[in-house]
C-alpha positions in Angstrom: 169.8 88.4 90.0 169.8 92.0 91.0 167.0 91.4 93.4 168.8 88.5 95.0 171.9 90.6 95.5 169.9 93.4 97.1 168.2 90.9 99.5 171.6 89.5 100.5 173.0 92.9 101.1 169.9 94.0 103.0 169.9 90.9 105.2 173.7 91.3 105.8 173.2 94.8 107.1 170.6 93.6 109.6 171.9 90.2 110.6 175.4 89.8 109.2 176.8 88.4 105.9 174.4 86.1 104.1 175.3 82.5 104.6 177.1 83.3 107.9 174.0 84.2 110.0 173.7 82.4 113.3 170.7 84.0 114.8 168.6 87.2 114.6 169.7 90.0 117.0 168.3 89.7 120.4 165.9 92.4 121.7 167.2 93.9 124.9 165.0 93.0 127.8 164.1 95.1 130.9 165.7 94.4 134.3 164.5 95.6 137.7 167.6 97.8 137.9 166.4 99.6 134.7 163.2 100.5 136.4 165.0 101.7 139.5 167.3 104.0 137.6 164.4 105.5 135.6 162.3 105.9 138.7 165.0 107.8 140.5 165.4 110.1 137.4 161.7 110.8 137.2 161.4 111.5 140.9 164.4 113.7 140.7 162.8 115.7 137.9 159.6 116.0 139.9 161.6 117.3 142.9 163.5 119.9 141.0 160.4 121.2 139.3 158.6 121.4 142.7 161.4 123.4 144.2 161.0 126.0 141.5 157.3 126.8 142.1 157.7 126.2 145.9 160.2 129.1 146.0 158.0 131.3 143.8 154.9 130.9 145.9 156.9 131.1 149.1 158.5 134.4 148.1 155.2 136.2 148.4 156.1 138.4 145.4 153.0 139.0 143.3 154.9 138.6 140.0 156.5 135.3 141.1 153.2 134.0 142.5 151.5 134.8 139.2 154.1 133.0 137.2 154.0 130.0 139.5 150.2 129.9 139.0 150.6 129.7 135.3 153.2 127.0 135.6 151.0 125.0 138.1 148.1 125.2 135.7 150.2 124.0 132.8 151.5 121.2 135.0 148.0 120.2 136.0 146.8 120.0 132.4 149.8 118.0 131.3 149.5 115.6 134.2 145.8 115.0 133.7 146.3 114.4 130.0 149.1 111.9 130.5 147.2 110.0 133.2 144.1 109.7 131.0 146.3 108.5 128.1 148.0 105.9 130.4 144.6 104.3 131.1 144.5 103.1 127.5 148.2 102.5 126.7 151.3 101.9 128.8 153.6 104.9 128.9 156.9 103.7 127.4 158.1 107.1 125.9 160.7 108.7 128.2 159.7 112.2 127.0 156.1 111.7 128.1 157.3 110.3 131.4 159.4 113.3 132.1 156.7 115.7 130.9 154.4 114.2 133.5 157.0 114.2 136.3 158.0 117.9 135.6 154.3 118.9 135.2 153.3 117.3 138.5 156.4 118.8 140.2 155.4 122.3 139.2 151.9 121.7 140.6 153.2 120.0 143.7 155.6 122.7 144.6 153.1 125.5 144.5 150.4 123.6 146.4 153.0 122.4 149.0 154.0 126.0 149.6 150.4 126.9 150.4 150.0 124.0 152.8 153.4 124.7 154.4 152.5 128.4 155.1 149.3 127.3 156.9 150.7 124.2 158.6 154.5 124.5 159.2 156.3 121.2 158.9 153.5 119.5 157.0 155.6 119.1 153.8 158.5 117.3 155.5 156.0 115.0 157.3 154.2 114.2 154.0 157.5 113.4 152.3 158.6 111.3 155.1 155.3 109.5 155.2 155.4 108.8 151.5 158.9 107.3 151.8 157.9 105.1 154.8 154.7 103.9 153.3 156.4 103.0 150.0 159.2 101.2 151.9 156.6 99.4 154.0 154.6 98.2 151.0 157.8 97.1 149.2 158.8 95.1 152.3 155.3 93.5 152.5 155.5 92.5 148.9 159.2 91.4 149.0 158.5 89.0 151.9 155.2 87.9 150.2 153.1 89.0 153.1 151.0 90.8 150.5 150.6 89.2 147.1 148.8 90.1 143.9 145.9 88.0 142.7 143.2 88.3 140.1 140.7 89.3 142.8 143.1 91.9 144.3 143.8 93.3 140.8 140.1 93.7 140.0 139.5 95.4 143.4 142.3 97.9 143.0 141.6 98.7 139.4 137.9 99.0 140.0 138.5 101.3 143.0 141.0 103.3 140.9 138.4 104.0 138.3 136.0 105.0 141.0 138.5 107.4 142.6 139.3 108.9 139.2 135.6 109.4 138.4 135.0 110.9 141.9 137.9 113.3 141.4 136.8 114.4 138.0 133.2 115.0 139.1 134.5 117.1 142.0 136.8 119.0 139.6 134.1 119.8 137.1 131.7 120.8 139.9 134.2 123.2 141.4 134.8 124.8 137.9 131.1 125.8 138.0 131.3 127.0 141.6 129.6 124.0 143.2 131.0 122.4 146.3 130.1 118.7 146.6 131.7 118.5 150.1 134.0 115.6 149.2 137.2 117.3 150.2 137.8 119.8 152.9 139.7 123.0 152.0 143.0 123.7 153.8 142.2 124.9 157.3 138.6 123.8 157.1 136.9 121.5 159.5 136.6 118.1 157.7 133.4 116.2 158.0 133.0 112.5 158.7 132.5 111.8 155.0 135.6 113.8 154.1 137.7 111.8 156.6 136.4 108.5 155.2 137.2 109.6 151.6 140.7 110.9 152.5 141.6 107.7 154.5 140.1 105.4 151.8 142.0 107.1 148.9 145.3 107.1 150.9 144.9 103.4 151.6 144.2 102.7 147.9 147.3 104.7 147.0 149.4 102.5 149.3 148.0 99.2 148.2 148.2 100.0 144.5 152.0 99.7 144.8 151.5 95.9 145.0 150.2 95.9 141.4 153.2 98.0 140.3 155.7 95.7 142.0 154.1 92.6 140.6 153.9 94.0 137.1 157.6 95.0 137.2 158.7 91.6 138.6 156.6 89.6 136.1 157.7 91.7 133.1 161.4 91.3 134.1 161.0 87.5 134.5 159.2 87.1 131.2 161.8 89.2 129.3 159.7 92.2 128.3 161.4 94.7 126.0 163.6 97.2 127.7 161.3 100.1 126.8 158.7 98.8 129.3 161.1 99.7 132.1 159.8 103.2 131.5 156.2 102.0 132.0 157.3 100.5 135.4 159.1 103.7 136.4 156.1 105.8 135.3 153.7 103.7 137.4 155.9 104.0 140.5 156.4 107.7 140.1 152.7 108.4 139.5 152.0 106.3 142.6 154.5 108.2 144.8 153.1 111.5 143.6 149.5 110.4 144.3 150.4 109.1 147.7 152.1 112.3 148.6 149.1 114.4 147.5 146.8 112.4 149.7 149.1 112.3 152.8 149.4 116.1 152.5 145.6 116.4 152.5 145.2 113.8 155.3 147.8 115.5 157.5 146.1 118.8 157.0 142.9 117.3 158.3 144.7 116.2 161.5 146.1 119.6 162.1 142.7 121.3 161.4 141.2 119.7 164.5 
């Protein structure tokens, strides 16, 4: 009897009074608007963090530059850790999403200041290029000029793992003082191989948005839980950041010649 009363009270707390239940509470589902709002918030956090280290490095003060260097290193470590984690599980935790956005912003700001000092105007051009490419890919997807397919997904994902492996090998080699010649340093004279790699990775960054758009649209249509709006926002933010990185490098190649 006592157990029955407990069960009735417990169920009533969750679903309403026992005997008057109509249906279990509905789980809130994600909408495309949810993804848009979260993406704007993450991009905004990235931008604010970037302004911080951009100003520090641009000031030329040794203390500020040293502090910026530590913040950039921290941002790089956090960003790399989150990206590796995202390969095995969707990022649906807003704190992790913001940690990635802020970390990448700290790194982006300092690096952008270095590029801007050497190539005046390159940061604005890279930002404008990122916006235009993103808008162009969105339009191509919206009007179904470009569509996702099983083959397209396999190609993009396979190429993504290849790019990640290439980047990691180059990073590890540079830590030991080896230069594999895959990426030209700012102001250097890029080789044919470096041009091919830079253009190829930039194209991959652009076309990878098709997977993000399709995932977000399909998730919204199928009624995915609202928390997955963070996964969609994280994917778009990471894509925008990666595209900006590569446009910054590519534009520096053009100005080096």
